[in-house]
C-alpha angles and dihedrals in degrees: 000000000000123000091245092055091049091049092048093050091052090046091058094046099042098032081231130071100234090175094035139023117272104274115036115265095253088067097043096081092060091048090059090066091047091053090053090052092051093048094049091051094053100077101121132069109233131198124227113281095013117133107246144164119219127021135324141167119252120198111228121174091337095310134099121251119192113227130184127191134183137175134034125282114258122209112259095003122111126238112254117227118196120208119194128209128260114291091024132103124214088264089078088068097039096104089054090047093051093051096045090048090067087080107013146033107265130184136177135182144193115241118224108291094023133095113331097341122108121269114263116269091229143327113340134207132201087258090056090052087051091055090054089050090051090054091051092048091048087059104038102029108018099149106042141029116274132218109243117211111191129183120200108319089007087062092052091051092048092048092050092045100051100067092053095044108039091155091060101045123067097170144349135224114188113194108197088321122197109265119249088237100033100132092047089048093053096045089046091056098038111049125215088249092061120124135197119012093352091057090048093052092047094049094045093051094049090051094048094047091049090058107275094131137096092269095049082230120165108207117198125197113242120172092196112101107189119209119257095203121257097318117142111260126188118191114193119186130189119265101195104087096218094147085069087074090073105102118255097345103050100100093050091047089054090050096052091043090056091047089050091056090053091055090066090064086078089073093084144357083236093063124125132185125210135170124230095218097197099040137099120197095305098066094166089057100038096042108013092167091061091050093047094047092048094050093047090050091055092045090054091048092047092048087053 
């Protein structure tokens, strides 16, 4: 198995490429161009709550959060907010943002510890990440619910946020989102007695979930998926079984990953699950058309 495949597999499991760098290297070249576009657009200083195009800094709990917005507001249509995975900045979703902005208002942001935002001031919880999201929504979508589009850990945060903030969330798109019981799933498949690559994957995941990550985020397993009302929810899971490349435990890891995606269907009676047949973990990169079509479908449903 190539080094890139190994790094990608660990990225999906850990929400952070401990042996690689976020998105696999074959995508990084394209992201360089995206970063330049974002930087060239950010040439004005904006105040909180002001409609803007480009990037700005939002002050949240004394720290700086990097926010990017594109596209014009459309009557009756919700703002779309993109949420990247752990180890990724908002630039990894910039192509998706640019395409969606042809028809809708789209924003994204870096959580504390990611991209151009400040490092976290201390240990973080999922609830803390939710408070940051609330501050972003207060600025970019203060008057109406938004559609949250979360990849990997961003999907987990969005899915945990929605039930507690029904007035802020008009729809959800979860792109290969981290399972609510991911750490338990992994340690259940890979025993403590494992050796070699299995032992490495197990140890890295335990460390990441206990807070050894850029966000200082402690991620607890919780099998309870609370309902988020009747909001439209689209769950999209990867179809390329790359986790199967992990020696000895790959097939079982693929099985529990798929089961984890199904758990998110409990969020709403309006939930649907699809598979991106040609995608690895980064569905919005591998099959951008699938991501765009799915997000637009939820926006239409949310606009009602």
